[in-house]
C-alpha positions as CSV (number, residue, x, y, z in Angstrom):
1,M,0.0,0.0,0.0
2,T,1.4,3.4,-1.0
3,T,1.3,6.5,1.2
4,P,-1.1,9.1,-0.3
5,P,0.6,12.4,-1.4
6,R,0.9,15.2,1.3
7,I,-1.1,18.3,0.5
8,L,0.2,21.8,0.6
9,Y,-2.1,24.8,0.3
10,C,-0.8,28.2,-0.5
11,H,-3.0,31.2,0.5
12,C,-1.2,33.6,-1.8
13,N,-1.6,36.3,0.8
14,Y,0.7,39.0,-0.8
15,A,0.6,38.7,-4.5
16,Q,-3.1,38.1,-4.5
17,V,-3.1,36.6,-7.9
18,V,-5.4,33.7,-7.1
19,P,-9.1,34.5,-7.2
20,K,-10.3,34.9,-3.6
21,E,-13.4,32.8,-4.2
22,V,-11.3,29.9,-5.4
23,K,-8.8,30.1,-2.5
24,E,-11.7,30.3,0.1
25,A,-13.6,27.5,-1.4
26,V,-10.6,25.2,-1.7
27,L,-9.5,26.0,1.9
28,K,-13.1,25.3,3.1
29,K,-13.1,22.0,1.4
30,L,-9.8,21.0,2.8
31,C,-10.9,21.9,6.3
32,E,-14.2,20.0,6.0
33,S,-12.5,16.9,4.6
34,G,-10.7,15.8,7.6
35,V,-7.6,15.1,5.4
36,A,-4.3,16.3,6.9
37,F,-2.8,19.3,4.9
38,E,-0.3,22.0,5.5
39,A,-1.3,25.7,4.7
40,V,1.2,28.5,4.1
41,A,0.5,32.2,3.8
42,D,2.5,32.7,0.8
43,L,5.1,30.5,-1.1
44,C,6.5,33.6,-2.9
45,E,7.3,35.2,0.4
46,M,8.8,31.9,1.8
47,S,11.0,31.6,-1.4
48,A,12.2,35.2,-1.0
49,R,13.2,34.5,2.6
50,R,14.7,31.1,1.6
51,D,12.5,29.6,4.4
52,P,13.9,26.3,5.6
53,A,10.3,24.9,5.6
54,L,10.5,24.8,1.7
55,Q,13.4,22.2,2.0
56,R,11.4,20.1,4.4
57,L,8.4,20.3,2.1
58,A,10.5,19.4,-1.1
59,E,12.2,16.4,0.7
60,G,9.3,15.0,2.5
61,G,7.9,12.6,-0.1
62,T,5.2,13.1,-2.6
63,V,3.2,16.3,-2.4
64,K,0.3,17.9,-4.1
65,I,0.5,21.8,-4.0
66,A,-2.6,24.0,-4.5
67,A,-1.0,27.3,-5.6
68,C,-0.2,28.9,-8.9
69,F,1.3,28.0,-12.1
70,P,3.4,24.8,-11.9
71,R,6.4,26.4,-13.5
72,A,6.3,29.3,-11.0
73,V,6.0,27.0,-8.0
74,K,8.9,24.9,-9.4
75,W,11.1,28.0,-9.6
76,L,10.1,29.3,-6.2
77,F,11.3,26.1,-4.6
78,A,14.4,26.1,-6.8
79,A,15.2,29.8,-5.9
80,A,15.1,28.8,-2.3
81,Q,17.5,26.0,-2.9
82,A,14.8,23.4,-2.3
83,P,14.1,21.9,-5.7
84,L,10.8,19.8,-5.9
85,P,11.3,16.3,-7.3
86,A,10.0,16.2,-10.9
87,D,8.2,12.9,-10.4
88,G,7.1,13.4,-6.8
89,A,5.2,16.8,-6.9
90,E,1.9,17.9,-8.5
91,V,1.0,21.6,-8.6
92,I,-2.6,22.4,-9.0
93,N,-3.1,25.8,-10.5
94,M,-5.7,27.8,-8.5
95,R,-5.2,30.8,-10.9
96,V,-7.0,29.0,-13.8
97,Q,-8.9,26.1,-12.4
98,T,-12.2,26.1,-10.6
99,A,-12.3,25.2,-6.8
100,E,-14.1,22.0,-7.7
101,E,-11.3,21.0,-10.2
102,V,-8.6,21.9,-7.6
103,S,-10.3,20.0,-4.8
104,A,-10.8,16.9,-7.0
105,A,-7.1,16.9,-7.9
106,L,-6.1,17.4,-4.4
107,F,-8.3,14.5,-3.1
108,S,-7.4,12.1,-5.9
109,E,-5.0,9.4,-4.8
110,E,-3.3,9.7,-8.3
111,L,-0.3,11.9,-8.6
112,K,0.1,13.6,-11.9
113,P,3.7,15.1,-11.9
114,N,3.6,18.3,-14.0
115,L,6.9,19.9,-13.3
116,P,9.1,20.4,-16.3
117,K,12.3,18.3,-16.3
118,G,15.8,19.5,-17.1
119,K,16.6,23.1,-18.3
120,A,14.1,25.9,-18.6
121,A,12.4,26.0,-21.9
122,P,10.7,29.1,-23.4
123,A,7.4,27.6,-22.3
124,D,8.5,27.8,-18.8
125,A,9.1,31.6,-18.9
126,P,6.5,33.8,-17.3
127,S,4.3,35.8,-19.6
128,V,3.7,39.5,-19.3
129,Q,0.1,40.3,-18.5
130,P,-1.3,43.3,-20.6
131,E,-2.2,45.3,-17.5
132,T,1.2,44.6,-16.0
133,A,3.0,45.8,-19.1
134,A,0.9,48.9,-19.1
135,A,1.7,49.7,-15.6
136,T,5.5,49.5,-16.0
């Protein structure tokens, strides 16, 4: 019998790029489920501080992470010198998926690794949003 993946939930407190309704609904479902999970205020902030907790999270076995774009989460961990294992981590994107889709993926026993392997490719690069470009 295999151990189910751990669940990590990012509340995206500072960047606030994840829709509030999605964050709240996913967190509510996690709390109501009775399933153990770890919640962090903001992975971006943890990465900027090189929080040692990221190393623990990266090395603790398989993990499902409800956060942002998989490529962004991969690079947040890498920037904190705590790379996620390409075949032991799944990032569920709360920026573009519905709360129902995120919850279903989190509670599924199946792990669908979605982290790019090897060197960064052009598809891994963040895109500039029109409103961001206009503001700079």
